[in-house]
N, C-alpha and C positions, 0 to 999 in steps of 0.2 A: 504494500500500500504506500503510494508516493506522498500523500499529504497528511500522514499521521502526525508528523512533527508540528505542522501548522495547527491541526486540530487540538493537539495537546497544549500548545502555547496559548491559543485563544481561549479554550474552554477548560483547561486543566486536565490532570492525569485521570481523575475519576471518570470524566466524560470520554477521554481517549479509550479507557478500558471498556466503557459501555459500547463504543463503536466496534471495538474488536470482538466483544461478545456477540453483537448483532451479526457481524460477518461470520463468526463461528456457527451461530444458529442457522444462518442461511446455508452454509456449507453442509451442515448435518441434517437439514430438513429431509424428511422421508421421501419426498417426491423428486429429489434432485439427481438421483441415479449416481451417487458417488459411493465407491466401495469402501474407502477409508479417507479420513482427513485428520490433519494435525497442525498444531501451532508450532512452526519451526523456530522462529525467533521473534523479536519484538514486533516487527511489522510484516511478517511473512508466514503464509500458510502453505501447506502442501496437501495435495489430494490425489487419489488414485481412481481412475475410471477405466472401464472396459470398453474397447472399441473392436469392431469386426475388421476394419481396414483403415488405413491412413486416410482414405478418401472420406470416411465418415467422421473423422476426428473433429472437424470444426462444427458439424451439426450437433455434436455432443457437448462441446466446450463453450460455444458462443452463448447458449441459454444460461449456462452457469455464470459466465462472466457478466452477462446482462443483469442477472439477479444480484450479484455482488455489488454492482455499481448503482443500484437503485438508491434514491434519496433516503436518508435517515433523518427522522424528526427527533430532535434532542433539545429539550428544555426551551421550546419555542424557536429553535434554529433549524434550518434545513441544510443538511450536510450531504455532499456528494462524494463518496469515496473515489479516489483516483487510483486505479488498480492496473498493474501490468501483469500479464499472464505469460509465463515461460513454460514451454512444453518439451518434454523428451519422451521418446517412445521405446518401449521394450519389445523385442530384444535388440533392435537395430542400434540403439544408443547406449545400451548397457543392460545388465541383468540384475545387478545388486541395487538396493535402495540408495546407497551412497553414490554410485555411478549416475543413476538417473537424476538424483537431486542436484548433483554438481552440474550436470549438463543442462538441466532446466534453468539453473542459475546462470550458466553461460549463455543460454538462449536469450535471456533478458538483456544482454549487452549487444545483441544484434538488431537488425531492422525488424519492423513489424510486417506481418502479412496483410493482405487486403482486409482480412477479418479482424485486424487489430491485435493479433497475437504475436508472440515471439517463439519460433520453432527452432530447435537445435539442428544445425547442419555443420559440416566440416568448415564451411565458409564462416559460420558464426564463431567457431573457435579461433580462426585467424583474426576475425573482427574483434574478439575479446582481447587478444594480445595488443592490437593497435589501440583499443580503448584504454587499456592499462597505461600505455606509454603517453597517450594524450593527457590522461589525468596526472601522470607524474611530471610532465613537462610544461603544463599550462601555467602553473604559478611562476616558475622561473622565467617563462616567456613574457608574462605580464611585467615582472620586475625589470627585465632586461630590454624592454622596448621592442619585442619581437612582433607584437600585435600592432596593427595599424587600423585606424578608423577610416572607413570610406563613407561617402555621403551620396545618397540618391535623392534628387529633387522631387518634390511633390508639387505638381503644376496645377494652376487654376484651369478648369476644364475648357474655358474659352481661349486658352493659350496666351492670355495677357500677361502672365507673370508667374513668379515662384511663390508658392504659399509657405514652403518650409523644406526641410530635409530630414530624411531618416538616416540615422547613423548605423552603420553595419560593419562589424569587426572582420578583419582579414588576418590570417596567420600563415606565414611561410616558415616552416621549421627545418633546420638543417638535417635532422634525422628522419622526420616523418614526411617531409615534403609539404605540399599544400594541404592544410587542414581546414576544411570548410566549416562555417558556423553551424551547419547541420550536424557536424560531428562534435565539435567541442562545446557548443552551448548546452545541449542536453546533458552532457557529462558534467559540466559545471553546475547545472541546476540541481543535480542529485548529490552534490557535495556542498554543504552549507558554506564552508570557508571559500572554496573556489567561486561559488555563486556571488558571495559578497565582494570578493576581490574583483571579479569581472564587472559587476555592476558599478562599483566605485570607479574603476578605471574608465568605463564608458562615460559616466557622469562627468568626471574631471576633464577628460579629453574634449568632450562636447562643450563644456563650459569655457574651456580655454580657447577653442576655435571660434565659438560664437562671439567672443569679445573682439575678435579680429575681423569680423565681417560687418562692416558699417552699414547702417540703414540710411536711406534718404529721408530728409525731413518730411514728416507727414505720413510716412509709411507705417502700416500696422506692424507689430512685432513679428519677425520671421521666426517661426518655431523650429527648434532642433529636437527631433523625436528619438528616444531610445526605448528599447524593449526592456521590460521589467519582469523578472521571474516571480512566481508566486511566493517562494520561500523568502524573498526580500520584501515583497509587498505587504505580507502579513506580520512583519517584525513590528513590535510596539513602537520602536523609535524611527520607523521608516520616514514619516513626514518630516520630523525634526532633522533627520540626517540629510534629507534632500535640501531643506532650507539652509542648513549650515554650509553645505558645499556651494550653493548659489551665493551665499554671503561671502565666502572665502574668495570667490572669483568676481564678486561685485556684478553678478549677472541678474538682470530682472527676471522674476519668475515667469513673466509673459513670454520669455524666449524659450521656455522648455515645454515639451510635450512628452507624456509617458504612454507607451503602448503596452497593453495587456491583452492576453488571450482570454477567451471565454472560460477555459478550464481554470486559469489562475484566479478568476474572480468568483468561482462557484464553490470554493472550499467553504466559505461562510459569507452569504450574501449580506447579512446585517453588518458585519465587520467591513466588508468591501465598500458598502455604501458610506459608512462613517469615514473611512480613510480617503475615499475619493472626494467626499464633500470637503474635507479639510484641505486637500490639494487644490480643488477648484476655488475655495475661499481665498487661496493665495495666488490665484490666476494662473495656475499650472494646468495646462490642457490635458485631457484624458482621451485616448483613442482606443477603441476596441478592435484589436488586430485579427486578421484571418477569419473574419466573420463568416459563419456558415459551416465551418469545419469541426466545430465542437458541439457541446450540449447546449443547444439554443432553446430559450424559453422566453416568450414575450412577456410573461409575468415578471421574470427576473430583469429583462431588458428595460422595462419601463421604470423600474426602481433605481437603476444605476445612473448616477449623474455623469453621463458621457457626452463629450463634445463632438467626437467624430467616430464614425463607423467605417471600417475599411473592409471592402468586399474582397474576399480571397481570390487570388489569381486563378484558382481552379474553375471558378465561375466565369471569369473574364475570358479564359482560353476558348470557350465554346462560342463566343460572340464573333460575328453577328449571325452566323448561319444556323444555330440551333434555336428553334422557336421556344422550346421549354426554358433554355438558359436565359433567353431574352426576357421572358415573362417572369422568371425567378428574380433576375437582377432588378427588373422594374418594380417587383413587389418589395424587395429589400429597400430600395430607394424610397418607396412610398412609406414604409414602416418608419424608416429613419427620419424622414421629413415630419411625419406625424408626431414623433417623439422629440422634435426640435434638434436633431443631430445633423451635422454635416456628413456627407458621404464621399469617401475616397475610393476610387477603383484601383486595385493593385495589379501589377503585371500587364500593363497595356503595351502591346507590341506592334499594333498596326493602326493605320489611319482609319480604317473601317471601325475598329473598336472604339477609337477616340470619338468619331462622329456620333456613333450610336449612344455611347455613355453620356455625351453632352446632351443629345436629344432627350434622353431619359431623365435628365435632371441631376446627374452626378456633379458634385461641386468641384472635385479635384481629382487628378489622375497621377499615377506613378508607374513607371515602367521603362523598358529599354527603348521605347519609341522616342522618349525625351532624352534619357541618359542612363547609362549603367552607373552603379555606384563608383565614385571616383575619389581620389585623394583630395584633401582639403583645398590645395591650391587650384585644382581644376574646378572644384565646386564653386569657389569664389569667382573664378573667371566665368562660370556658367551664369551666376547671378548678374554679373556686370554686363553680360551679353543681352539681357532683357531690358527694354527701355523703361518699363514701369511695373509696379505691383499694386494690386488692390485685393482687399479681402483679408479675413483673419479666421483662425480656427474658432 
């Protein structure tokens, strides 16, 4: 269970234990078709199921995972367990309990299947070795200046100017080669120390660069957006820490935007609302990133004080030729408008997508059509190439 620490920190150990008991009860329910189940360590369960063939595996496991991730009502709070499932199969992956458990753990370090599971393979084992070295080398890389922040512009949909930039880390390692954010960010997010170091590094680099990017008189504040992981967002000192860093760099809060995913906000909706309200009171913008790829609920969405909603690239990719995708994006824009949010389309790569999103009422766009993520000097030159700017988050 990935968000047990956040639940414990927000609600206390007794409620953490209540969540674990609920999960144990779900695993041992008589109708769930599990042969045996056990509590392996603080935040991990193991289970044994019988399958007739590997082809039938997911039809057996997906309903179990769905039950485990159902909302838990706890003292007036709605909690959503964030659970990863690692799978090993006997006899192909081992015959003893120790072998099978170890390879199920190794599977968790590899990619997800389309069903959202992690299945052990020989490639997974190689991936686990690389993951180990990424985890070992990330902190020295941060201290030694091996990571570089790149910036991708967020454009006003009518093309009149630059609304802001999203900061995206890049890492070239002498031993590992190019390490993509898709590799090192999830690893950092599961390690509290690395997560804090990476988040602080991102904040400080962005604040430093933002101070060097002058604004024209009368321009609205150009926001610099960074991604925030759940384990940092739910820290009790999170807002104060953000404000302290802004003060250190003498950067106005109006220059910062924080991007959070649906999953990161749903650990505890009430706590999320409180934290986001404090940030907005300080004029720090909040964007909901990758919208549509997580657990979406209009009931939750209307409660969250969000400034901008970013439509995930997977929806934009299908435009303009897929009628269902067009209708879906149109619906998302309508919902966001009704809730008073700006809408940003991510991953725009063609003029046809640009024109359609503008016609549908999208406020801003981001993608390779305008610019890839570039180093700070090129990002500054990009700003200066546009004659004017209007609009704000």
